[in-house]
N, C-alpha and C positions, 0 to 999 in steps of 0.2 A: 488248381489255380497256378498261374505262372509264379515262379519263385521270386522274381524281381518285384512283381506287382504285390506279392504278399509282404515282402520286407518293407516296401514303400508305405503300404497301408498301415502296417503295424507301427512303424516309426511315427507316422502322423498321429495315430491314435494315442501313443504314449505321450507325445508332446502336448496333446490337448486334454489329457486326463490326469489331473494331479494325483489321484489316488493310485494310479498305475505307475507313474513316473517317479513317485516318491518325493516330489517337491511341489510347493504351491504354484498355482498358475499365476502368470503376471497379472497385475492389477491395472486396469485402465484408469489412470488418475484423472485425465481431463483431455477431451477432444475439442474443446472450445466452440462447439457447434451451437452457438447462441447468437442473438441479434447484435449487430454492430453497437459498440458502446465505447465511451472513453474510460470506462472502468473495467477491471480485469475479472471481477467475480469474487464473491464472498468466501470462496474456498481457498483463496490466496490472500497473503498479506504482504505489505511492503512499506518501507519508510519513504519510498520514492515511486508512487504509483504513476507519475507522469511519464515514466519510461515505456509504458505499455498501453495497449488498447485491444479491443476485440474488433476485428475487421475481416469480413468475408469468411466467417467461420473458423478463424485462426487467431492465435495470440500474436499481435503484430507490434513492432517497434513504433514508438512515437518520438519523433526527432526534433520537434519544435513546440515549445510551450512558453507561456508567459512566465517570466522569471528565470529562464535558463541562463540569461546573461547577468543576473543580479550579482552584485558584489558579495564577497564572503562576509563583509561587514559594511554597513552603510552609515556608521557613526564616526565622524572625525574625532569625536571625544576619546574613543578607544585608542586611536593611533597616538594622539597627543599625550595621553596620560600613561598608557602602558608601554608603547613602543618608542615614545619620545621622539616621534617624527611625524611629518606631514602624511596624511592618509594617501596611499597609492591608488590612483584611479586608472592607471594603465595596467591591466592584469590579464591573465590567461583564464578565460571562462570555461575551459574544458571540464566536463562533468566527470565525476569518478564512477566507480562500479555501482550499478543498480541491481538489487537482488529481489526477486519475487519468490517468497517462501510459501510452501504448502503448509496449511494450518493443521491438518489432521493426521500428519505422519511425523513421528520423531523416531529416527532410526538408530539402531545399534547392531553390532555383529555383522553378519554377511548380508548383502543386498545388491541389487543392480537397478540403476535408473537409466531409462532410455527416452530421449526426445527426438522427434522427427520433425523436419520442416523444410522450408524453401528459402534460399538466399536470394534477395531481391536486388540489392544495389550496394556498390562500394561507397565510401565516404565521398561526399560531393566536392566539387572543386572549390577552392577558397574564394568566397564571394568578396566583392569590393568592400573595403572597410575592415575586413578581418586580417589578422596577422598570420602569414603562412607558417610561422614558427610555433603557433599554438599546438599543444599536444594533440588535439582532436584531428588535426590534419596530417599527423605523422604515421607512417606505416607501422602496424603493430598495435596501435591504440584501439582500433576497432576490434571488439571481442564478443564472442558468445560462448556461454559455457554452462556447466552444472555446478551448483553450490551445495556443499555438504557441511555437516558439523555445526550448524547454526544453533547457538544457545538461546537466541531470541528471534522472534518474528520481525524485529526491527533493526537487525544488522544490515548495514548497507550505507551507501552515501558517506564514506569515510568513517563509518561507525560499525566496522565489522572485524573486530580483533580476532574472533575465534573461527570465522568462516574460512573454508578452503574452496577456491574456484578453479576448475580445470576445464579447458576447452580450446576453442579455435581463436587464433590471432590472424588478422587480415594481411599479415606479411608472410603467410604461408607456414605457420607453426601450430602444432598441437602442444599445449604447454600448461604448466601451473600458472594460472593467471593471477592468483592471489594465494598467499600462504598466511597462516595465523601469525599474528605479531606477538613478540615477546619483548617487553621493555627492558628486560635484564640480559637478554641473550640475542645476539645478532643471528638472524635466520640465514641459512645457506642460500646460494643463488637458486632461483627456480629452475626446474628441469623442463626441457622442451625437446621436440623432435620435428623434423620436417614433415609438412603435410601439404597436399595439393591446395592451391589457392582457389577458393570458391568463386564462381562467376555468377552473374545474374541469371536466375532461372535454375541453378543447380539445386538438386534435392540433397539433403544431408540427414544422416542418422548419427547421433552422438550418444554413446552409452558409457556409463561409469559403473564398474563393478568393484565392490569391496569384499575381499576374501581374507580374513585374518588381518595381517598387517600389510597386505599387498593391495594397492589400488590400481586397477587397469582401466584406462580410458581409450575408447576407440572412436575415431571419426572417419566414417566410410571405410577406407582401406588402411588408414594410419593408426598406429597404436603407441601409447605412452604408458609405461609401467613404473610405478613408484613403490619402492620397498621400504620396509620398517616404518610404516605410518602408524603411530600410536592409535589404539582404538578410541581414545578420548577425542582425537582429532577428527575421526570419521563419524562420530556419534552425534546425533542432533537432528534438527530440521534439515530438509533438503529443498532446493528450489532451482530456478533458472536465473541466469545472470547475464548482464551485457555491459558494454561501455563503448563510447565513441559514436561515430556516425554511420556505421553500416546498418543497412535496412534488411530485415529478415522476418519471417513468421515461423511460429511453432504450431504445428497442426495436431500433435499428439504427444502426450506424456504418459509413460507407463512405468510400473515399478514391479520388480520381483522382490517381495518384501523379506524373504527368508523367514525367520521366526518372528518378525515384527507384526504388530496388530495396529490398525488405525485408532487414533484417539477420538473420543467423543467430545466435540467442540460445539458451542452454541454460536448464534449470530443474531444481532439486533439490527433490524432495518433502520431504526431511528438512532442516529449517531449522537444527537444532542437535541434537547428541547427545553428551553428555559425562558422565563419572563424577563423583560427589561424593566427594572424597578422604576426608572424615571419616566415611564410612559403610563404609570398607573394614575388614573384620574376618575372622577365621579361624573357620570353623564346621566341626567334624568334620574338621579337618585340611586344609580347602580354603578359599582366600580367596574372599570374596564382596563385591560392591560394588553400590551403587545407581546406576543411570543415569537421567538426565533427558533426555527427547527431546521436541522440538517439531516437529510436522509442518505442512505447508503446506495440506493439503486435508482434506476431510471423509471420514469412513470409520468403520469399526467395529473394526478390528484393527490393532494395532501390535506389532512384534516386534524385539527387539534381539539381535544376535549379536556376539561378541567373538573376536578372534584376535590373535596376536602380529604378524601382517603381513597386509595386504590381498591374499591369494592365494586359491587354491582351498580353503585350510583353512577358509574361511567356512562351507562347508556341513557341516564336521565339528566345528565349535565348538558347545559347549553352548548350547541355546536356552532362555531363560527363558519363563515363562508370559506370554502376550500381554496387555498392558493395553488399555484402551478409552477413550482420550481424546486430543485433539490436543496437550495437554501431558501427557506420561505419565512414570511412574516404573517402573523395572523392576529386579529383582534379577538380577545376572549373576555367573557364575563365570569369572574370568580363567583362561586356559589355563596360566599359569605364575605363580610367586610374584614380587611386585614386588621390585626391587633395594633393598638397605638404604640406598643413597645417596639414595633418594627419600623416606625415612621422615619426615624433619624437615619436609617441605613441607606435611604434613597436620596438624601439631600445632597446638593452639590457642595464641593469643597469651599469652605468659607475663607474670606480674605481678612476677617477680623483678627487682630493680634491675639496671640495665645494668652489666656487668662482673663480676657475681657469678653463681655457678652454684648450682643446687639439684638434689639427687638426687630424681628422681621415677620413676614407673613408665615402662616403655618407651613411646615415642610410637607413635601409630597409623601404620602404613606407608601410603604413597600408591601410586597406580598407576604402573606403568612408563610413561615418556613415549612408548614405542612402542606402547602399547596402542591398538588400532584398534577402531572400533565400526561396526556396520552397522544400519541401520533398514530394515525391510521393511513395505510396506503403508502405511496411512494411518489416520485416526482421526476421532472425532466432534467436534462443535463445543464441547462443554462444556469450560471451561478451569479446572480446579482449581488452587489455588495450589501452587507448588513446595514440596516438603517441606523442613523445616529440622531441624537436629540439635539436640536439647535438650542433648546433652553438649558440643558445640562450637558455640555460636551465632555466634561471631565468625570461624569458620574460613572460608576461601574455597575454593570448588570448584575442582578441578584439571581442566584440559581435556586431552583426548587430542590428540597431535600428528598422528595420522593422519586422513585425510579420511573422510567418511561416504559410503556409497553406498546408494541406495534403489531399490526397485521402483516405477515410476511408477504413479500412480492419477489419477482424474479431475482436470483442472486446477483450481486455486484459488489463493488468495493467502496470503502469509505473515502470520501473527500478527495476525489481525483482532481489534480490541477487543471486549469483551463488551457485548452489548446491555443496556440497563437493564431 
């Protein structure tokens, strides 16, 4: 055999065989090869799911959602009482970092994270009505990176004190995009190095390696090395992060876990299922109530069943007509009458002065606290508003004390915001 061919074949074999190379093979975390969806998948979690979507078999940015221009506070009362000034309505609506965390890996020690993708577009030109001075239109505000050191799956959107983000800035830098914050000690300036500016259509590979107290990040041919990083800073959940108006997609996420092992995590397709107490009424001698259900994934059919206890009686309980949306309402017939002791909980707020009584018609009874609910299947992505009661606009919905159980459906994420 030719010596060069032998060496080439041997090297490839060692790279692909963990037992021979002495290190574990990289783990394919996600290739995002699933149907288009406004939700990113149940394997990931985020405080701001509206930053992402699944499109054309990749994780793609979402750049326009209902609520993106909402004020930080919409209550003039807060400004008048706390800040002692008139509420400011002329504000910069630029959004902060959004982080998408992987739920089943919490890393420590040495590891390497790699993401691959395609850069699609720079920040758009300033549209009429927007202010060119807003942060989102400034060079460097557009970013994509890898987040490490997450203590919680809900760090992000200005609530990420422990996370570190390192990656690309659209003004041509590979940089520390976010450092952990310390209220008692001012952090040193973030480190950065020059990097080629990505252009629409460019492919990129961004990798982050933690080895001891050294963190090395590489974007294509550019490298940034950080020394003396405490292990506590690099230990935790990992994820992908973004900010600004640049458009890109991520087609692959992989991990060389070192000595780390994946976590065993669960997932419930039914995010919430509860009865609206003020809709409980008696029709033809039977109590009926309206349930509100929120599901985690896309689909076409949702079904609610109720029982006194979560037992085999589920299958024998009355099943209402199935609705078709990820936030659904369903009329259900409880298997027994609610106790009288629960009636007062569903009554509307009275205008009678405190200490006095007023004879009125009997209050609307509420559901028994042991009433359980079950949601089967999943639903579509349209999100109609939850129903309100014209009779009792101020009444609060009563929640069931029993847990929900669901039949799994294709993985997706909880409660994604509506696209604009």
